[in-house]
N, C-alpha and C positions, 0 to 999 in steps of 0.2 A: 530791311525786309519788313513788309507789312503783315502782321499776324492776323489781320482781318480779311485776308484774301480767301477765296474759295479754296478749301483744303483737300489734299489727297490723304486719305486715312488708311493706315495699315494696321492690321492686327494679326497676331500669330495664332493660327487655328490650332486647337488641341489635336494631337495625334493619338493613335491607338495605343501606344506604349505608355508606361507609367511615368516617364520622365516629364517634367514641366516643359511647356513650350519655350523655345529659345528665341530671343530677339535677334534673328539673323536673317540675311538676305534669302536664304534657301527656304525659310518657313513663313515668309510674309505673303499675305493675301491683299493685294492692292485694290483699293476702291477709290474712285474719284467722284466727287459730288460738287455741284454748282448751285447757284441761286440761293435758296433758303437754307442750305446746309452749311452755312458759314459758322465756324466755331472759333472762339478765341481760347487758346490753351491757357493764357494767363488768367482767364476768368473762371477756369475749372477749379473745383475744390480739390485739395490735395488728396483727400480720401478717395474721391472718385478717380483721380489720376492713378492711384495705386490699383484700382480695379479695372480701369479701362485704359488700354495703351493706345494713344493716338499719336500720329506722326504727320507733320506737315512737310511735304517735299519742297525744298527751296529751289531756287533757280539752278539749272544744270544738274539736277539729281538724276542722272540717267541710269545709275546702277540699278534702280528699281526696275526700269524698263527691260533690262537685259537678264533678269532672273529667269531661271528655267521655268518654262510654261507648265511642264508636267508637275513641278513642285507646287505651283499655284493651284492647279486643278485639283491635286490631291488634298491640299489644305482646305480648299473650298468644300470638297465633298465630305471630308471628315467633319468639318464644322457644321454642315447642314445635317448630317446624320445624327450627330450628338445633340443637336438642338441647343447648343450653348451660345450661339451667335444671335444677338438681338439687334434690332434697329431702333435706336432711341434718338429722336431729334436729329436725324441725319448722321448719327455716329454708329459705326459698326463696333459693337461692344463685345468683348470676350473676357471672361474672368482671368485675371493675371496674378501671378505671385507679386509680392511686395518688392518690386525692383525699381531702380532709378530710371529716369527717363532716357538714359543712354541706351542705344541699341546694342552696343558691344560692352560687356562687362570686363573690366580690367583694373589692375591695381593702380593706385594713385600715382606711384612713381612711373609706371609704364605710360600712363596718360600724359604726364608732363614730358616724358622723353619723346613720345610720339608727336605731341604738339610742337615741341622744339624742332623736331625734324621737319614738320610740315612748314612752319614759318621760315626756317632757315633755307629749305629747298626753294620756296617761292622767291625769297629775296635773292639767293645766289644765282638761280637759273635765269630769272628775269634780268638781273644785272648783266650776266654773261651774254644773253641774247641781244640786249639793247646796245652793247658795246661794239657789236660786229660791224654796223654800217660805217663807223668812224674809220675802220681799217681798210675800206674799199681801195683807196688810192695806193696805200702802202703794199697791200697784197697784189694788186694788179701790176704795179711797177716791178716788184721783186720777182714775181712768177710769170711775167710777160703775158698777162691775160689779154691785153689789147681790147678789142671790141667785145670780148666775152666777160668783161669785168662785172657785169650784172650777176653772174653766177656766184660771186662772193656772198650774195644775199639770198638769191632764189634757189640755190642748190639745197637749202635747208627745208624749203616749204613743201615740195611734193610728197615726200614720205611723212612729214609731220601732219599734213592734212589728210592723207589717205588712211593712215593708221589710227587717227584720232577716233573715228566712229567705232572702232573695234575695242577700245580701251575697257569699257565695262565688262564686255564678254570675256576678254582675255584675263581680266582680274578674277572673274568667276571660274574660269577653266584652270588657269595656272596658279591662282592664289595671289592675294593682294601683296603680301610680303615678298613672295618670290618675284612678282612682276616689278616691284619697286627696286629690288636688288639688281635684277637683270637690266632694267632701264639705266641705273646708275653705271653699271659696267659698260653698257653700250655707249653712253654719253662720253665716258672717259676714253674709250677706244677711238671714237670719232674725233674727239678733241686732240688726242695725241697724233692721229694721222694728219689732221690739218696743221697742227703746230710744227710738225717735222716734215711737211710736204716739200719736195724738191721740184715739183711740177704742178701746174694749175689743175689738171685732171685729178691728180692725187689729192689735192686740197679739196676739190668738189666732192670726191667720194667720202672724205672725212666729214664734211658738212652734211652730206646725205645721211650718214650713220647717226650723227647728232640729231638730225630732224626725226629719224625713226624713234629715237629715245625721248623725244619731246613730250609725248603724252604721258609716259610713265614718270617723268621727272617733274612736270609742272601741273598736269591735270589730275593725275592719280592722287596726289596729296589732298586735293579738294574732295575727292570721293571718300578718302579716309577720314577727313574732317567731319563729313556728314555722318559717318557711321559711329564715331566715337564721341559725338556731342549730343546732348538732348535738344529738344525743340526750343526750350528757353535759351540755351547757350548758343544755338546755331547762328543766329543773326549777329551776335556779338563777335564770335570768332571768325565768321566769314568776313566781317568788316576788318578785323585784324589782318586776315589773309590778303584782302584786296589792298590794304595799306602797305603791307610789305612788298607786294608785287609792284605797286606804283612807285615806291621808293627805289626799288631796283631799276625800274625803267628810267627814273630821273637821274640816278647816279651812273648808269651804264655809260653814256657818252663821255662824261667827265673822267671816269676811271679809265676808259679806253684811251682817251687823249693823253692822260698822264703816262700810261704804260707804253704807248707808241713812242712818245718823246724820250722817255727815260730808259726804256729797255728795248723796245722793238715790237712789231706787230705780232710776232709769234707768242709773246707773253699773254695776249688777250685770249688765246685758245688753250692755255695750259695753267694759268695761275690758280684756277678754282679746283684743280684735281685733288690736292691734299684735303681741302675741306669736305669734298664729296666722300673721299675714302675714309676719313677719320672722324667725321661729324655726322653727316646726313645718313649715309648707309648704316652705320652702327645704330643710329637712333631708330630707324625703321626696323632693323633686325631685332633689337632688344625690346623696343616698345610694343611691337605687334606679336611677340612670341606667346603662344598658347592663349590667345585672346578670342578665338573662334570668330574672327572678323569675317571669315568667308562661310560661316554657318558651322553646323555640327559635322566635323570631319573625322570623328572618332573611328579608328580602324581596329579597335580591340573590343572584346566582349562577345557575348553570344549573338547579338543582333548586328555585328559588324559585317559588311559585305566582304566577299572573298577578293583575292587579288585580281582574278579574271573579271569579276564584276566591276571592280573599280577601273580596270583598264578599258573595258567596254564603255563605261560611262564617260571616261575621259575622251576616248575616240569619238563618241557620239557628239559630245559638246564641241569638240575641236572641229568636227566636220560641219557643224552648223554655222561656223564663222564664214562670212562671205569673202573668202580669200580671192576668188577669181575676180570679183568686182573690185576689190582693193588693188589688185595688180593692174587691172584695166585703168583705174583712175590714176594710179601713179605713172604708168607708162604713157597715158594720154597727156597728162600735164607736162611730163618731161619732153615729149615730142613737140607740143605746142611751144614750149619755151625754147626748144632748139630751133624752131622755125624763125622766131623773132630775135633771138640773141646769138645765133650761130650762122644759120643758113643765109638769111636775107642780108645781114650787115656785111658778111664776108664775100659770099658768092653771088648775091643778087637774087631777086625773086624768080628769074627765069632759069636758074641753074637746076641740075638734076638733084643736087643735095637738098635744096629747099623744097622742091616738089616732092621728093621722097618723104621728108619729114611731115610735110603737109598732108600727103596721102595717108601716112601712118596715123596721124592725129585723127583724121576723119574715120578711118577704119576702126581704130580703137574706141572712138565714141559710139559708133554703131554697135560694136561688139559689147560695150558696156550696157547700152540700152537693152540689147537682146538678153544679156546675162541677168540683169536686174529684173526684167519682166518675166522671164521664163525659166531660169535656172536656179537662182538663189532662193534658199528657203527663207532667209531673213535678209532681204535687200538693204542696202545702205539707207535709203529712204523709200518707204512704200509709195507706190504710185497713187494710192487713194487719197493721200493727204493733199495733193495738189488740186483737189476739187474744192478746198476751203479757201475762201478769198483772203482771210487774214493771214493764213499760213503762207500763201504766195507773196503777199505784200511784205511780210516780215522777212521772208527768205530773200527777196530782192534787196531789202534794206541791209540785211546782214552782210551780203556779198559786196554791196557797194561800199559799206563802211569799212570792211576789212581791206578791200582794194585801195581805198583812199588812205587808210592808216599805213599799209605797207609801202605805198608810193611815197608818202610824205617822209617816212623814216628812211627811205632809200635816197631820194633826191635832195633832201635838205642838207645832209652832210656834204654831198657833192658840191652844192652851191656854195656852202660856207667855206669848204676847205680848198676846192680847186678853182672855182670861178672867182672868188674873192681873195684867193691866195693867202688865207689865214693859216696860222700854225694849227697843228692838230689839236692841241689843248684848247685853244681859243674856239676852234670849230665845235668841240664838244660842249663848251660852255654856252655857245650860241644855239646849239640844238636842244640843250636841256630845258629852255623855257617851254617848248612844245610838250615835253613830258610833264612839266609842272602844270601846264594848262589842262592836260588830260586828268591829272589828279584833282584839280579844282573843279573841273566840270563833272567828274564822276561823283565827287562828294556832294555837290549841290544837287545833282540829279537824284542821287539816292535819298537825300533828305526830303526832297519834294515828293518823290514817289511814295515814300513811307508815310508821309503826312497827308497828302492830297490825292494820291492815286491818279495823277495826270500823266500817264505814261506816253500816250500819243502826243500830247503837247511837248513833252521832253524830247521825243524823237524829231518832231518838227523843228524845234529850236536848235537841236544839235546839227541837223542837216543844213539848216539855214545859215548858222554861224560858220559851218565848214565851207559852204558855198562862198560866203563873203570873204573868209580868210584866204581860200585858194584863189579867188578872183583878184584880190589885192596883191597876193604874191606874184601872180602872173604879170603884174605891171612893174615889178621891181627890176633893177638893173644891177650890174656889178659894182657900180659906184654908190648904191644906196647906203644909207647910214645903218649902223648896227642897231640903233634904237628903233628905227622904223621896221627893220626886219624882225626884231624881237617882239614888237607889238603885234605884227601880223601873225607870227608864229604862235603866240599865246592865244590869239583868237581861234586859230586852227585847232590848237590843243583843247581848248574849252569845248568847241563844237564836237570834236571826237570823243571827249569825255562824256558829254551828254548822250552821245550815240551808243555808249557802252550799255545803256539800258536795254539794248536789243536782246541780249541773252535772257534777261528776265521776262521781257514781253513774249519771247518765243515759248517759254514754259506756259504762258497763259493761253496762247492760241493753238498750242499743240492739241490735236484731237484726242478725246478721252480714250477712244478705242485703239490708239497707237501703242503697240507693245514694244517697239524698238524703233531706232532711227529718229530720235528726238533731237534735242538741242545739240548734243555732242556731234551727231552725224552732220547736221547742217553747218555747225561751226568748223568741222573738219573740211568740208567741201569749200567753205568760204576761205579757209587758210590756203588751200591749194589754189583757189581763184586769185588770191593775193599775189602769188608767185607769177601766175599767167599775166595778170594786169601789169605788174612791174616789168615783165619782159616786153609786153606790147608797148608800154611807154618808153622803155629804153630803145626799142627799135625805131619808134617815131622820132625821138630826139636825135638819135644817131643819123637817121635819114635827113632830117632837117639840117643838122650840122654839116654833113658831107655836101649837101646842096650849096651851103654857104661857101665851103672851101672850093667847090668846083667853079663858083663864080669868080673866085680870086685867081684861078689859074690863068686867066687871060691877062692879068696885070703883070707887067714885066718886073715889078718890084718883088713879087712873090713867086714868080714862075720857077726860078731855079730851086728854091727851097721846097716847093710843093712837088717838084718832079721826083724827088727821092722819098716822098712821103705820100703814098697813095691813100692811106687812111690815117687820120689824126684822131686819136682817142682822148678821153679825159686824162688818163695817166701821163700822156706824152706832152701835155701843154707846157709843163715846166722846163722841158728840154728844148723847146723851140727857140730859135734866135729872134731877136727884135728886128723889125716891127711885126713879124708874123705872130709872135706870142700875144701881143695886144689884140690883133684881129681874131686869133683863136679864142681868147677869153670872151670877146664880144659875141662871137658866133655861138659858142657853147652856152653862154649866159642866156641868150635869146631862146635857144633850143630847150634849156632846162626849165625856164619859166613857162614855156609852152606846155610842158608836162603838167604843171600845176593848173593850167587851164583845163586840161583833160580831167584832172581830179575834180575840178569844179563842176564839170558836166556830170561826173559820176555822183557827186554829192547832190546835184539837182535831181538825178534819178531817185536817190534815196528820199529826197523831200517829196517827190510825187508819190512814191509808195507809202510814205508816212501819212500823207493826206488821204490815201485810199483805204486806210485801216478803219475798222469799225468795232467798237466795244472791246478795246484792248487795255482798259484801265483797271482790270482785275476784278471788277464787280459787274456782273451782267444785270442791267437794269431794264425794266420794261418801258415802253413809250409813255404809259400813263404815269409811271413813277417819275420819269423825267419831266413830263408836262406839269405835274402837280408839285414838283419840288419848289419850296419857297425860295424866292430870290433873296440874295444877300444884299443888305443895305450898307453902304460904306459912307461913313460920316467923317469928314475931315475938319479938324478944329485948329485954329491958330493958337499957338502957345505964346503968350506975351511974357 
């Protein structure tokens, strides 16, 4: 994280009562400055830091945006009336007590316990999520998923994407600690339902519940990290958090392969329940106790609100949440996925089932637009932001990158495990290089961004490498060597790792007047889009494969075997007799690699959008400054 970026400065305005102002989300007055108002916190004198509280909002710090507007207005009015707020060199200065730079005051033991819970949660939940694609074949075969095998992965994405934009507001309404506890319970309930499923619909319902808990289990710890760390500590601990997440993504396929081979696929959805119950949830429960992480919630004393006042405030905040828009997004995404993963593959495009789901998708989309424009007090993303060119370009890039990432993590295990007929553990080992490439790419991109601020160049390089990697993978065959596959997979991973800078760039291009619907909202919609994209690719590959099998039905050698098998899915390849099995492997290999060709097109769209961005390097420079900037001279010497 570059501390020389234009900063978002927050100060706690003095209130009318005698108590000193608290560094809490309910008493922050947010100001955003650009251009000449750049300040480095590390260059400030410590004595001035004790008098002036400044905060830089790092990437994805959306909990500021969802603070109560009434609280901000009240704080601003009080500060203006008292005349205590001054403007000095672009800094909003307010006399503060001698406090540390952390926004939430807590005991050292509580801080360490909470930090342990944050790092453990990201490692555990990312590991559990990345192990799921390895179980596609086992789950599909055991629960007779057939052509609907794609729901093993995509059932998780609609609720995860739709509820993600509501996370900061829900934390403000329900309380951060309460939401973390509830999310852990919901994740456990969904995991148990999936692990004990006796039918495929039951399994999908469990995955949907797990997706609903995704935000509170993986994204909420990041918001907690921002509140309990100072500006100087934030970049360091955010890097730790990212490292633990990447380690989990790398180990997930390997751990999943070991568990499926030694225990069975149900262990993937249940092994992490004891650590959640006895490590992560107690860490958040004890670490966040009596810390005022959600502001001053005192309910005793002469100035405390009555029970009816607290209830009315809770109802008011709860009613401001865009529940109708969230339901519309979730239902629309599910309907679209049902069109491509259920209706079209089984009944065909002309059947009433497919037409009904397609009509429902269009109707829900129109209803969503109507609700967001005319009904919602705080829509998921305000329509005004789409008048900004950079916002549109980064929005497109984010969706394309999430779609490519979801597609690669879904189809790569299929190619390794089913097409190449590798063991589950070996398939996990061959998938791991892509996660390793993501780690390498993200580390290199972060270092370059921090040192040189070349964010647009990083996005261009990431999308270009992804295009090259996906294009090369589309030329592979079932007989390709493991070394060539691993090399291509690493290139794809490095490209996707560079593309992870999108979240940081989104915080730069987000309009200053945007009070809600920032990076978390766009990332949530991109997550939901990832599920739709995977469903579309699955339908396309299935259609191509069935066309290949229809061409074989005229051959007398395969006619009798194909007569009893109207549809041949991925999971049924191992049960086919020879020589039909070899033909099925060849047909599905061609169809699967075609999916990577579509991902290459998606990455190409990301490349075009990256080229269309302007001034996304974190520092807004004028044309004269760019024109008069001295050119660097590079001298190369031979060392004898």
